[in-house]
C-alpha positions in Angstrom: -105.4 186.1 -117.6 -107.3 185.4 -114.4 -107.5 181.8 -115.4 -103.7 181.6 -115.7 -103.3 183.1 -112.3 -105.5 180.4 -110.7 -103.9 177.6 -112.7 -100.3 178.5 -112.5 -100.4 179.4 -108.8 -101.9 175.9 -108.1 -99.3 174.3 -110.4 -96.4 176.2 -108.7 -97.7 175.2 -105.2 -97.8 171.5 -106.2 -94.4 171.8 -107.9 -92.9 173.2 -104.7 -94.3 170.3 -102.8 -93.3 167.5 -105.1 -90.6 168.8 -107.5 -92.3 166.8 -110.2 -93.6 168.9 -113.2 -96.0 166.3 -114.5 -97.6 165.6 -111.1 -97.8 169.4 -110.5 -99.6 169.9 -113.8 -102.1 167.0 -113.2 -102.9 168.2 -109.6 -103.0 171.8 -110.6 -105.5 171.2 -113.4 -107.5 168.9 -111.2 -107.8 171.5 -108.4 -108.6 174.4 -110.6 -110.5 172.8 -113.5 -114.1 173.2 -112.2 -113.7 176.8 -111.1 -111.9 177.9 -114.3 -114.4 176.1 -116.5 -117.3 177.6 -114.7 -115.8 181.1 -115.0 -115.2 180.5 -118.8 -118.8 179.4 -119.2 -120.1 182.4 -117.4 -118.0 184.8 -119.5 -119.0 183.0 -122.7 -122.7 183.4 -121.8 -122.2 187.1 -121.0 -120.5 187.8 -124.3 -123.0 185.7 -126.3 -125.7 187.9 -124.8 -124.3 190.7 -126.8 -125.8 189.0 -129.9 -129.2 190.2 -128.7 -128.1 193.8 -129.3 -129.3 195.5 -132.5 -125.8 196.9 -133.4 -123.9 194.5 -135.7 -120.6 195.6 -134.4 -121.6 194.7 -130.8 -122.9 191.3 -132.1 -119.6 190.6 -133.8 -117.7 191.6 -130.7 -119.8 189.3 -128.6 -119.4 186.3 -130.8 -115.7 186.9 -131.4 -115.0 187.3 -127.7 -117.1 184.2 -126.7 -115.3 182.1 -129.3 -111.9 183.3 -128.0 -112.8 182.4 -124.4 -114.0 178.9 -125.5 -110.7 178.4 -127.5 -108.7 179.6 -124.5 -110.5 177.5 -121.9 -110.2 174.3 -124.0 -107.1 174.4 -126.1 -104.7 176.8 -124.3 -105.6 175.9 -120.7 -106.0 172.2 -121.1 -103.5 171.4 -123.9 -100.9 174.1 -124.6 -100.1 175.4 -121.1 -99.6 172.0 -119.5 -97.5 170.9 -122.5 -95.2 173.9 -122.2 -94.8 173.5 -118.5 -94.1 169.8 -119.0 -91.5 170.5 -121.7 -89.8 173.3 -119.7 -89.8 171.3 -116.5 -87.8 173.0 -113.8 -87.0 175.8 -116.2 -90.6 177.0 -116.0 -89.8 178.5 -112.6 -86.3 179.7 -113.5 -85.5 183.4 -112.6 -82.1 184.8 -113.7 -80.1 186.0 -110.6 -79.7 189.6 -111.9 -83.5 189.9 -112.3 -84.2 188.2 -109.0 -82.1 190.9 -107.3 -84.0 193.7 -109.0 -87.6 192.5 -108.6 -89.3 192.5 -105.2 -89.8 189.2 -103.5 -93.6 188.7 -103.4 -95.1 185.8 -101.6 -98.7 185.1 -102.5 -99.4 182.9 -99.6 -97.5 185.2 -97.1 -95.3 182.5 -95.7 -92.1 184.5 -96.0 -93.6 187.4 -94.0 -94.4 185.2 -91.1 -91.0 183.5 -91.3 -89.3 186.9 -91.2 -91.5 188.0 -88.3 -90.7 184.9 -86.3 -87.0 185.3 -87.0 -87.1 188.9 -85.7 -89.0 187.8 -82.6 -86.5 185.0 -82.0 -83.5 187.4 -82.4 -84.8 189.7 -79.6 
């Protein structure tokens, strides 16, 4: 989940700049690849350390979770997610109007807050 937040926020940022899904995917993967891979390796090592435990259930949990992280970090993050974003194109970021009105408008970077603050200051 955390990996997706890093990757998709980078892809979204690049998509807003260029409006090109393929370029956004390439640049998003390039900018987050090292950090996400390092985090996946660390988590894999942590869960593989569970193998040292004497309890067979804990060992199975550690191996299973480590394998799941490796599969996610390689197949899902590097193959499946970019393919889906590329196939969906602009539709990746589509929000139905009725849902857009209901949900709060959250800006991760905070740009909208400063724009609203400047607009209020200019109106005075």
